[in-house]
Structures are given as structure tokens and as C-alpha cells.
C-alpha positions in Angstrom: 72.9 56.0 81.5 75.2 58.9 81.0 77.4 59.8 83.9 77.5 63.5 83.9 80.2 63.6 86.5 82.7 61.6 84.3 85.5 64.2 83.7 85.5 63.7 79.9 81.8 63.8 79.6 81.5 66.8 81.9 84.1 68.6 79.8 82.2 68.0 76.7 79.0 69.3 78.4 80.8 72.5 79.4 82.0 73.1 75.9 78.4 72.8 74.5 76.2 74.7 77.0 75.6 78.4 76.9 76.9 80.5 79.7 74.4 82.7 81.5 76.5 85.9 81.4 76.4 88.7 84.0 76.7 92.4 83.4 76.2 94.6 80.4 78.3 95.5 77.4 78.9 98.9 75.8 76.1 98.5 73.4 73.5 98.1 76.3 73.9 101.6 77.5 72.2 104.7 76.1 72.6 108.4 77.1 70.0 109.5 79.6 69.2 105.9 80.4 68.2 105.5 84.1 69.2 102.2 85.8 67.7 101.3 89.2 70.2 99.0 90.9 68.9 96.0 92.9 69.3 94.8 95.6 69.7 97.7 98.0 71.9 97.5 101.1 71.2 98.3 104.7 74.1 100.3 106.2 75.0 98.4 109.4 77.3 99.3 112.3 79.2 96.0 111.7 79.8 96.8 107.9 80.8 100.4 108.8 83.2 99.4 111.5 84.6 96.5 109.5 85.4 98.9 106.6 86.9 101.6 108.9 89.0 99.2 110.8 90.5 97.3 107.8 91.3 100.6 106.0 92.8 102.3 109.1 90.2 105.0 109.5 90.2 105.5 113.3 88.5 108.8 113.8 86.8 108.3 117.2 83.6 110.2 116.2 82.7 107.2 114.1 83.3 104.8 116.9 82.4 106.5 120.2 79.1 108.0 121.3 80.7 110.8 123.4 83.0 112.0 120.6 80.2 111.8 118.1 78.0 114.0 120.2 80.9 116.4 120.8 81.1 116.6 116.9 77.3 117.4 116.7 76.4 113.9 115.5 73.5 112.1 117.1 75.5 108.9 117.3 78.6 107.5 115.5 77.6 107.9 111.8 78.3 106.0 108.8 81.9 106.8 107.5 81.7 108.7 104.1 84.2 106.2 102.7 82.0 103.2 103.5 78.9 105.1 102.1 80.9 105.8 98.9 82.1 102.2 98.5 78.6 100.7 99.2 77.0 103.1 96.7 79.5 102.0 94.0 79.4 98.3 95.0 75.7 98.0 94.4 76.1 99.3 90.8 78.8 96.9 89.8 76.6 94.0 88.5 74.7 96.5 86.2 77.5 98.8 85.2 81.0 97.3 85.2 80.9 93.6 86.0 81.9 92.8 82.4 85.4 94.3 83.2 87.3 97.3 81.7 89.5 99.9 83.3 88.1 102.3 86.0 89.1 105.5 84.4 88.1 107.9 87.1 85.5 109.4 89.3 84.8 113.0 90.3 82.2 115.3 92.0 81.8 112.9 94.9 79.5 114.8 97.4 77.6 114.0 100.5 74.5 116.3 100.6 73.5 115.4 104.1 75.4 116.3 107.2 75.4 112.6 108.4 74.1 109.2 107.6 73.3 106.7 110.4 73.5 103.0 110.5 70.1 101.2 109.8 69.6 103.4 106.8 68.5 101.4 103.7 70.5 102.5 100.7 68.9 102.6 97.3 71.1 103.4 94.3 70.3 104.6 90.8 72.6 105.6 87.9 72.0 107.8 84.9 74.2 107.3 81.6 75.6 110.8 81.0 78.0 109.9 78.2 79.1 107.1 76.0 81.9 107.3 73.4 84.2 105.1 71.4 87.7 104.4 72.4 90.2 105.3 69.6 92.9 103.2 71.2 91.0 100.1 72.2 88.5 98.9 69.6 87.2 96.1 71.9 86.0 98.8 74.4 83.8 101.9 74.6 83.8 104.5 77.3 80.8 105.1 79.5 80.2 107.7 82.2 77.4 107.6 84.8 76.0 109.9 87.4 75.2 107.7 90.4 73.1 108.6 93.4 72.8 106.7 96.6 69.4 107.5 98.3 67.7 106.8 101.5 65.1 104.3 100.4 62.5 105.6 102.9 62.7 109.2 102.2 64.4 109.4 98.7 67.0 111.9 100.1 70.3 111.7 98.3 73.1 110.6 100.6 76.0 110.3 98.2 76.5 111.2 94.5 79.3 111.0 92.0 80.2 110.7 88.4 82.4 107.8 87.3 83.8 106.7 83.9 84.8 103.1 82.8 86.0 101.3 79.8 83.3 98.7 79.0 83.8 95.7 76.6 82.0 95.9 73.3 79.9 93.0 72.1 81.3 93.7 68.7 84.7 95.3 68.3 84.9 98.7 66.6 86.4 98.6 63.1 89.5 100.8 62.9 92.2 101.5 60.3 94.8 99.9 62.5 96.7 103.2 62.8 98.5 103.9 66.0 97.1 106.5 68.3 99.6 109.3 68.9 99.9 110.8 72.4 101.9 114.1 72.1 104.3 114.5 74.9 104.0 117.6 77.0 106.6 119.2 79.1 105.9 118.5 82.8 106.8 121.3 85.2 109.7 120.4 87.6 109.3 119.7 91.3 109.8 122.6 93.7 113.1 123.0 95.3 111.8 122.6 98.9 108.9 120.9 100.7 107.2 122.3 103.7 105.6 119.9 106.3 102.8 121.2 108.7 103.8 121.2 112.4 100.5 119.5 113.2 97.2 118.4 111.9 95.0 121.4 112.8 93.6 124.0 110.3 96.0 126.5 111.6 99.0 124.2 110.9 98.0 123.8 107.2 97.4 127.5 106.9 100.7 128.4 108.3 102.6 125.9 106.1 100.9 127.3 103.0 101.8 130.9 104.1 105.5 129.7 104.6 105.6 128.2 101.1 103.9 131.2 99.4 106.1 133.2 97.1 108.9 130.6 97.3 109.7 127.6 95.0 108.1 125.4 97.7 105.1 123.0 98.1 103.4 121.8 101.2 103.7 118.0 100.8 104.7 115.0 102.9 104.3 111.2 103.1 102.5 109.1 105.8 104.4 106.5 107.7 101.8 103.7 107.9 101.3 101.1 105.2 98.6 98.4 104.7 99.5 95.1 103.0 96.6 93.7 101.0 95.2 90.5 102.3 92.1 88.3 102.0 90.0 90.7 103.9 90.8 93.8 101.9 90.8 92.1 98.5 87.8 89.8 98.9 85.8 90.5 101.9 85.4 94.2 101.8 84.1 94.4 98.3 81.8 91.5 98.9 80.4 93.4 101.8 79.3 96.2 99.5 77.8 93.7 97.0 80.6 94.4 94.6 80.6 91.2 92.6 83.2 92.1 89.9 85.3 89.1 88.9 88.4 91.3 89.2 88.2 91.0 93.0 87.1 87.4 93.4 87.9 85.0 90.5 91.5 84.0 90.6 91.0 81.6 87.7 89.8 84.3 85.3 92.2 86.9 86.5 95.2 84.6 86.0 95.3 85.6 82.3 94.5 89.2 82.8 97.1 92.1 82.7 97.3 92.1 86.5 97.9 88.3 86.7 95.8 88.0 89.9 92.7 89.4 91.5 92.9 93.0 92.4 91.9 95.2 95.3 88.7 97.2 95.0 89.6 100.8 94.1 87.6 102.2 97.0 89.6 100.0 99.4 92.9 101.4 98.0 91.5 105.0 98.2 90.0 104.6 101.7 93.3 103.0 102.9 95.3 106.0 101.6 92.9 108.4 103.1 93.0 106.5 106.4 96.8 107.0 106.5 96.4 110.8 105.7 93.5 111.3 108.2 95.7 109.8 111.0 97.9 112.9 110.6 95.1 115.5 110.6 92.1 116.7 112.7 89.2 116.0 110.3 85.9 117.5 111.3 83.7 116.8 108.2 84.4 115.3 104.8 83.1 117.8 102.1 83.8 115.9 98.8 86.3 114.5 96.4 87.3 115.2 92.7 89.6 114.0 89.9 90.0 110.5 91.3 92.0 108.2 89.2 93.5 104.7 89.6 96.8 104.3 88.0 97.8 100.7 88.2 96.7 97.5 89.8 96.9 96.6 93.5 97.1 92.9 94.0 97.3 90.6 97.1 100.6 91.2 98.9 101.0 94.8 97.7 101.3 97.4 100.3 99.4 100.7 100.1 101.2 103.9 101.4 100.1 107.5 101.1 101.5 110.9 100.1 99.7 114.3 100.7 100.0 117.7 99.0 98.1 120.6 100.6 96.6 122.7 97.8 94.9 125.6 99.6 93.0 126.5 102.8 90.0 128.8 103.5 89.3 130.2 106.9 85.5 130.0 106.6 84.2 128.6 109.9 84.4 129.0 113.7 85.0 125.4 114.6 86.9 124.2 111.4 88.4 125.7 108.2 88.3 124.1 104.8 91.4 122.5 103.4 91.9 121.1 99.9 94.3 118.2 99.6 95.7 116.0 96.8 96.2 112.4 98.0 98.4 109.9 96.1 98.4 106.2 97.1 101.5 104.3 96.1 102.7 100.8 96.5 105.9 99.2 97.8 107.7 100.0 94.5 106.9 103.8 94.9 104.4 103.5 92.0 101.2 105.7 92.2 98.2 103.5 92.3 95.6 106.2 93.1 95.3 109.9 93.1 92.5 112.5 93.8 91.7 115.8 95.4 89.8 115.9 98.6 88.1 118.8 100.4 87.6 118.5 104.1 86.7 120.8 107.1 89.7 120.6 109.5 89.2 121.4 113.1 90.8 124.5 114.5 93.1 124.3 117.5 91.3 124.4 120.8 87.9 123.9 119.3 
């Protein structure tokens, strides 16, 4: 009788059997294709608070009933960062589990004023574009419009467009020529930087007015850092059903460019935003655009944050709208994430 657990016998079996693969290749996607992602995910208070606490998002309106009611919420709502991460996490098995670089995400929007725990999230994606990669014949480029919906009502809770490089089943034939990237002259940094006095809308508006007409920018760094550990690298993505091997399989990732498992991009992003929000009086999140991930974040790396204030609009009684650029960077001062964010920032005394 064959002993299947004999090491040599089992090694031979592994070489001969077919692997039941997960995920889709570039050839599996077609423009206008609609993909319904299963399973769904119920947004729980535990999941919400675990995400917020581990990414240092401590806005009391998302933790305490009294502050939530004062902010015109019925109860502490689901944080937009957790909602975004859960919406993307559910899509990973169908869209990007095969691997490939996350090239960016934009038009992140929250059509409803608040989402509450207990909501069952259903997610669907539409293929909006697919293209060849001139520099990487083993990959193609796919963009999806993803919508996270209330499974009961069909109401859209979160939507965005993201773009990934996706492995091809068959490499694209090329002439082997090098791809030229013409260098462009980058404008120099301003001669001075203005830091807002506080975190209210008026502080950002005054800082922009101080910088106006001068060779100056409103920009500053945040003191806190968050070193990546087992919770942020493995637990948080798993809690959003993000099954990508990049976050969980050390064996496979040992031979990858990163050399190790990597932090889920939305953990990096949310951590940087948590650092930034600790220095401002956020009233509501409006949306995010032009998000990019510049290099790997691996266990032991520390995520810091830098903020540039782009503009402010005095368009509300309780809060005004401020547009930021946030840059996450590591302990070597290398940018790892960047994106623009629009938020309603409370006015002083409101």
C-alpha cells in the first residue's frame, strides 16, 4: 500500500497533481462585464472599531453615542475608511488575487450621509477598461468601477474606480525594444512652508491666505508613526475578506520583489489619514481622488504622514470644505502612498 505521507512519495504527488487556482487572469476580463462578488460582508461594530483603532482613527463621533448625535448621526457610524477597505476586500478574489501592481484608485465617493453597523454589504464591479502593458508583456492593465451597496435596499454606499496590472495567461509578444520614458522638468519646491495654527476650517483658510501670492505652500508632517505588525499586515485585510497572497503567504512572497508579505494598501492609506485626522477637526469625509501606491510596505516598516493643503471653500455654516494632498512615507522617508482628499472641516465654535 502506498504511504502518501512518505516525504518522497508526497513530493512526487505534488509535482503531478493540478493546482486548483484562484483568481482571474487578464484574458478573463471584458469591457462592460459586470461581476457580482460573493460572499457579502456584514459591517459590524467590532470590525469597524478594530479597523479604526489599529489605524489610529480616533474621531470620537465613530466611538461615542453622545458625540455621534452631536454630529447629527443616529449612532456611531461605520468609518469611511473601513467601508472603503471592506468594499475593496470583497473584490480581491475575483479581480486581483492573481497579483499584479495596484496602479491607483480615484473617484472614491460615499453617496449616503452615514452607514451604520449591521448593514449587509453587497459589492459589484464593472470592467471599464482593459489595455496591454507596453513595458510588461506578462501583464495587462484593467480598470473597474466598483460599487458597495446595501444588500437590502440596493442603495450605493461606496463607489470608486481602481486600476491594476493583472497577469496574462499568455505573455504578449513584443519586439523586445526598451520603453522610453521622457524626463520632464519638475517644478522646484517653494521657498517656505506655512503651518496652520490649528485644525479648524478657519486655520486652514488663514494659512492658505498667508501663503497666497508668495513662494509658499501650506504643508506639514504629522508626528505619529505606526509600525506594521501581524495585526495590520494579516488580520485587518482578512477581516475584509481580502485573500490576496501578497498579504498572507510568506512562502510565495519570499521570491517576489518585496521579499515578504506586504501591508494591504487600504491599511497604509487609512493609517496615514489617521495621523492627519488627529491634527484636524473633521466633520464629514467627502471623497478621495488620484490615489497611488508607490512602493511596498512590509512587516516592520513604519508608516508616517505628510499633508499639503490645496484649497478651502467656505460653503457651510457648521463646516467648510478643504482639499488635501496626503502622502504616506516610511522610516526611510520614501513615499508609499499619495492621494487627494476632500473633507468637511468643522468651524471654530460650531
